[in-house]
SESE-301687 format. One record per residue (C-alpha): x negated, y, z; residue in one letter. Coordinates in pm, whole numbers, plus 50000, padded with zeros to 5 digits. Example, Ala and Ser with C-alpha at 12.3 -4.5 7.8 and 13.67 -1.06 7.14 Angstrom:
BEGIN
487704955050780A486334989450714S
# end
This chain:
BEGIN
216563222908829X218293190908730X216493170008475X218273162508151X217943131907941X217453141507579X219583123207329X218363123106968X220473146006754X222153162607054X221163198607119X220353208707476X222663235707610X220873267307717X221403278008075X223903305307980X226113280307800X225663255708084X226933281508331X229823290108099X230723253308075X230743249908454X232973280508482X235343266508217X235503233408403X236293251408728X239063271408559X240473239608403X240593222808743X242473253308872X244963248408584X243873280708417X243853264008078X243903294807854X240883310408025X239053277208018X239793271907649X238623307007564X235233300807727X234873266607561X235703281707222X232923307307274X230453279407349X231513260107039X231153290906817X227523293706926X226823256406917X229333236006718X227443203906801X228183207007173X230393176707226X230743183307601X232923213307519X235363192607320X
# end
């Protein structure tokens, strides 16, 4: 498991959201923007402080 550096005030993404983010990134790189955006929106609904998803 990769170690994460904790940043004060920044929530740590749970593994499910981490996997969703990786999938969204993969879809984005494949130019499947709508699918990628849908996944990222789901992450942000659960954790609006997740700046990586923006």
